[in-house]
C-alpha positions in Angstrom: -9.0 19.6 3.4 -7.1 18.3 6.0 -8.4 15.8 8.7 -6.2 14.5 11.3 -6.4 11.1 13.0 -4.1 10.2 16.2 -3.7 6.5 17.0 -1.9 6.2 20.1 0.5 3.0 20.4 -0.6 -0.4 21.4 1.8 -2.5 23.3 3.4 -5.3 21.9 6.5 -7.1 21.0 9.1 -5.4 19.0 9.4 -6.8 15.6 12.8 -9.0 15.6 14.6 -6.4 13.1 16.3 -3.8 15.3 15.1 -1.0 12.3 13.1 1.5 13.6 10.9 1.4 10.6 10.0 -1.6 8.5 8.2 -1.3 5.5 7.3 -5.5 3.8 6.0 -5.4 0.6 4.6 -8.7 1.3 4.9 -11.5 -1.1 1.6 -12.6 -2.1 2.9 -13.5 -5.7 0.5 -16.7 -5.2 -2.7 -14.2 -6.0 -4.6 -14.3 -9.0 -3.6 -11.2 -10.4 -0.2 -10.6 -7.9 -2.3 -8.1 -5.8 -0.9 -6.0 -2.9 -0.1 -6.1 0.6 1.8 -3.9 2.9 3.2 -3.9 6.4 4.2 -0.9 7.9 5.8 -1.7 11.3 7.3 1.5 13.4 9.2 0.5 16.5 10.0 3.6 18.5 10.1 3.0 22.0 9.9 -0.4 22.3 6.4 -0.4 21.1 5.2 -1.8 17.8 2.8 -0.3 16.0 1.6 -2.0 13.1 -0.6 -0.6 9.6 -1.4 -2.7 6.8 -2.2 -1.4 3.7 -4.7 -4.0 1.7 -4.5 -7.4 2.0 -4.8 -9.8 -1.6 -6.7 -11.9 -2.5 -5.4 -15.0 -0.2 -6.0 -14.2 3.2 -4.1 -17.1 4.6 -1.2 -16.1 3.3 -1.2 -12.6 4.7 -2.1 -13.8 8.0 1.1 -16.3 7.8 3.1 -13.4 7.4 1.9 -10.8 10.3 2.5 -14.0 12.7 5.8 -14.3 11.2 6.3 -11.0 11.9 4.4 -11.1 15.7 1.7 -8.6 14.4 -0.7 -9.2 17.3 -3.3 -6.0 16.8 -3.1 -3.6 13.8 -3.8 0.1 13.9 -5.1 1.2 11.2 -5.9 -1.2 8.0 -6.2 0.7 5.0 -7.9 -0.3 1.9 -6.8 1.6 -1.9 -9.3 0.3 -3.8 -12.2 -2.5 -3.8 -10.8 -4.7 -6.3 -10.5 -8.7 -5.3 -6.7 -8.9 -5.7 -6.4 -5.7 -2.8 -9.2 -6.8 0.1 -10.5 -10.4 -1.0 -8.2 -11.2 2.2 -9.0 -8.9 4.4 -11.9 -10.0 5.8 -9.9 -12.9 7.4 -7.3 -10.8 8.5 -9.8 -8.7 10.0 -11.2 -11.8 12.0 -7.8 -12.9 13.7 -6.1 -9.2 14.0 -8.0 -6.5 16.1 -8.5 -3.5 14.1 -8.4 -0.3 15.6 -9.4 1.3 12.3 -10.3 1.1 8.5 -9.7 3.2 5.9 -11.2 3.4 2.8 -12.0 5.8 -0.3 -15.9 4.9 -0.1 -15.9 3.9 -3.4 -19.5 2.5 -4.3 -19.2 -1.2 -5.8 -21.9 -3.8 -6.2 -19.7 -6.9 -5.5 -21.5 -9.5 -3.1 -17.9 -9.8 -1.7 -17.2 -5.9 -1.1 -20.3 -5.7 0.4 -19.7 -8.7 3.0 -16.2 -7.1 3.8 -18.2 -3.8 4.9 -20.3 -5.6 6.6 -17.8 -7.4 8.4 -16.5 -4.4 9.2 -19.3 -2.6 10.8 -19.7 -6.1 13.0 -16.4 -6.1 14.4 -17.1 -2.1 15.6 -14.0 -1.2 13.6 -14.2 2.5 13.5 -14.1 3.9 9.6 -12.5 6.8 8.1 -13.6 7.3 4.7 -11.2 9.5 3.0 -13.2 10.3 -0.4 -12.3 14.5 -0.5 -9.2 16.3 0.3 -6.4 15.1 2.3 -6.0 13.3 5.7 -3.5 12.1 7.8 -3.3 9.7 10.2 -0.7 9.7 12.4 0.7 6.8 14.8 1.7 8.9 18.2 4.3 7.7 20.9 5.6 10.2 23.5 8.4 11.6 22.0 8.1 10.1 17.9 5.5 9.5 15.3 4.9 8.6 12.0 2.3 10.2 9.5 0.0 8.7 6.6 -1.3 11.5 4.5 -3.9 10.0 2.8 -4.9 11.2 -0.7 -8.2 10.9 -1.9 -9.3 9.8 -5.7 -11.0 12.8 -8.0 -14.7 14.0 -6.5 -16.0 11.8 -9.4 -15.8 8.4 -7.9 -18.4 9.4 -4.9 -20.9 8.9 -8.5 -18.8 6.0 -9.8 -22.1 3.5 -10.8 -21.8 0.2 -8.4 -21.7 -1.6 -11.4 -18.4 0.1 -12.5 -15.2 -1.9 -12.8 -11.6 -2.2 -14.5 -9.9 1.1 -14.9 -13.0 2.9 -13.5 -12.1 1.7 -9.9 -8.1 1.4 -10.2 -8.8 5.3 -10.9 -10.8 5.5 -7.7 -7.7 4.5 -5.7 -6.4 6.3 -2.4 -2.8 7.6 -2.2 -1.2 6.8 1.0 2.0 8.6 1.7 4.6 8.0 4.6 6.8 10.2 6.3 8.8 9.4 9.2 12.1 11.8 10.2 13.4 12.1 6.6 12.4 9.2 5.1 9.2 8.9 2.7 7.5 6.3 0.6 4.5 6.1 -1.5 1.8 4.1 -2.1 -0.4 4.5 -4.9 -2.2 1.9 -5.2 -3.7 1.0 -8.4 -4.2 4.3 -10.0 -3.5 4.9 -13.8 -3.0 7.5 -15.6 -5.9 9.4 -15.7 -6.0 9.4 -11.1 -2.0 10.1 -11.4 -2.3 12.9 -13.8 -5.0 14.4 -11.6 -3.0 13.9 -8.4 0.2 15.7 -10.2 -1.9 18.8 -11.1 -4.0 18.6 -7.4 -1.3 17.5 -4.9 2.2 17.5 -6.6 3.7 19.1 -3.4 2.8 15.3 -1.7 4.3 13.1 -4.5 7.6 13.4 -4.1 9.4 10.3 -2.0 12.7 8.2 -1.7 10.6 4.7 -2.5 7.6 4.3 -4.7 5.5 1.3 -4.4 4.6 1.1 -8.5 1.2 1.6 -9.3 -0.9 -1.5 -10.6 1.6 -4.0 -10.5 4.2 -2.7 -13.0 1.8 -2.0 -15.6 2.8 0.5 -17.9 -0.8 2.3 -17.3 0.4 3.0 -13.8 4.2 4.4 -14.4 5.1 7.0 -16.9 8.0 9.0 -17.2 5.9 12.0 -15.9 5.0 10.2 -13.1 8.6 9.4 -12.2 9.5 13.2 -12.9 6.8 13.9 -9.8 7.4 11.1 -7.3 11.7 11.0 -8.2 12.3 7.7 -6.5 15.3 5.9 -5.9 14.1 3.1 -5.5 10.6 1.5 -6.5 9.1 -2.0 -5.1 6.5 -3.8 -7.2 4.2 -6.2 -6.0 3.5 -8.7 -9.1 2.8 -12.2 -9.5 5.1 -12.3 -12.3 2.6 -13.8 -14.9 0.7 -10.5 -15.7 2.9 -8.1 -14.4 5.5 -6.3 -14.7 5.5 -4.9 -18.0 8.7 -5.1 -19.6 8.4 -1.1 -20.5 8.0 -0.2 -17.2 11.0 -2.2 -16.1 13.5 -0.7 -19.1 11.8 2.9 -18.1 13.5 2.5 -14.4 16.5 1.1 -16.0 17.2 3.6 -18.3 16.7 6.6 -15.1 18.9 3.9 -13.4 15.9 3.4 -10.6 16.7 -0.1 -8.7 13.9 -2.2 -8.9 12.7 -4.8 -6.6 9.8 -7.3 -7.6 8.5 -10.2 -5.1 8.0 -12.5 -8.1 11.4 -12.8 -8.1 12.6 -11.8 -4.8 10.0 -12.5 -2.3 9.0 -10.2 0.4 10.9 -6.1 -0.1 11.7 -5.1 3.1 12.7 -1.1 3.7 14.7 -0.6 6.6 14.8 2.7 8.1 17.0 3.2 11.2 17.1 5.3 13.3 19.8 8.1 12.5 20.8 6.2 9.7 20.3 5.8 5.6 17.3 3.6 4.5 17.7 0.4 2.5 16.0 -2.1 0.4 16.5 -5.9 1.8 14.5 -8.6 -0.3 14.2 -11.9 1.1 15.9 -13.0 -2.1 18.5 -12.7 -4.5 17.0 -12.1 -8.1 16.3 -9.6 -10.4 13.1 -8.3 -11.7 11.7 -10.1 -15.0 8.7 -8.8 -17.1 5.4 -11.0 -16.5 5.1 -13.9 -19.6 1.5 -13.6 -19.6 0.4 -9.7 -21.2 -3.8 -8.4 -21.1 -3.9 -8.9 -16.7 -6.2 -6.5 -15.2 
């Protein structure tokens, strides 16, 4: 199934950076596990359109980032999966930044904070897109340009997941997001682990290749495998992790063996992928540094 949701651009201040497309893997390294929060900004035609994927578990930190980058409205907010280090800060963000749509996988959970978030979204009247089957596309439209976010649904078994499920079961019900804009592609697989990654390779392989990969599950070995890298074939990998539980040394070694540059928020701050009009994309870390393995093991 292919469903398409088109969102016209809302007039907003263009970002100070001159690149047409900016993808920022935000530094939320103070989060309990490391969390994810990714801001996508497209400023074609002088109009800034912003999409937020996840909001870590530190709403104030994400809000500070959004204010710094002149965000006033979010065209879409996407929740990869219902773990608190991805949705815990989302309610605070939605209270301060109007959102035109909320996209999630519909995975059931009994967690009080998760149910409260869904209630807040309903109260705020934000249209909800449930990407629980097939492939959906969110298209951000301007007169002569657009970016396409292809949403990969999780396996159908996630619809019947017990509400008390947690850990690996929830990770393997992540939705994937593939960003495309004029030849540039980036893939965001949430916290999908080997079981879901293999399912995507089997059922959606043609949608996996990407220039840049946001490492799944904060750089854990269960989220980055040789087979997965063979399918995605990234030229750079961004890792959102706090440097304590993640990333794993084995993942950094695998990327180094394949000569794939890696960038880590814990060491280099916010990681910005710049895609200028008609030029080559680049990865610009906030500060100098090299990825180091997490100092603790046994993280979620």
